[in-house]
N, C-alpha and C positions, 0 to 999 in steps of 0.2 A: 605816784602817777595814777590818776583816775582813768580807768578804761570803762566807758559807758555802755559796755556790752558784756555778754556772758563769758565766763572762762571757757577757753577752748575754741572760741569763735575766731574769725579772721583777724580782727583788730587785736584781740588779746594775744594770739599766736605771734603776730608781727612784733608786738611790744616785748614779749618774752624773748624773742630772738635777739632783739637789740639791747636787752637789759644789761648783759655783762659789759658791753662796750660803754653804755651810758653810765653805769656805775663807776667804771674805771675813769672816764673823762670827768665826772663830777667829783670824784674822790670821796664819795659817801654812798651808802646803800640806797637803792631806790626800791620802794615797796609798791606793788601793784594792788590797787583797790578797785575791784570790779563792782560797778554800780549800774546794772542793767535796768532797762525799763523805758517804755514809751519812746522808742526809736532814738535812744541816747539822751533824751531830755533829762532824765533823773540825774545821771552823772554830770551832764553839762551844767545843770543848775547848781549842783554841789560845788563844782569847780568855780563857777562864776561868783559864788558867795564866799569863797575862801579868801583869807587875807592875802593881799597882793605882795607877798614877801619873797616870791620865787621858789617856795618850797612845794607848791602844788602844781602839777602838770596835768594836762588833759590830752588824752590820745583821741583827738577829734578826727572826724572824717567829713566827707561831703554831706552826709546826713546831718551831723551835729552843727556843722559850720555854715551850711547854705540852705539845704532843703527845709529843715524845721522852721527857719525864719521866713522862708517864702510861703510855705503851705499853711502855717498856723498863725492865727492872729496874735497870740502872745505865748510863746513857748517858755517864758519865765527867765529868759536871758537874751542878751544881744551879742551875737558872736563878733560883730564889727566893733563893739565897744568894750565888752567884758574880757576878751582874750587878746593876747599878743602872740602871733605866730612865731615859732622858734625854728622849725625846720620842716622841710618836705621829706617824709620818710619813705613813702612808697607812691608809685604812680604806675598805672597800667592802661592799656588801650584794648578795647574789644576788637577782635579781628573777625569780620564777617566774610566768609568765603563765597 
């Protein structure tokens, strides 16, 4: 699983928490490959160029799947074309008091 952010960050921590369950459900080990850089673009590009065999997963988020495509002319990948969403892992809302 490619995590396009640094080890110990929010996305990485969430992936590591769900790793035992994911490994159990898939019946094989899942290895985390942290590929930080350029707001997740480095990891997302690597995932987009991987063979479409189901063995490479991307722990994408709002930045990698929406914002990079909206704010940058060419981030080097197309989230709507290059990736297939598998699951919503986390969701939160800001609460302004």
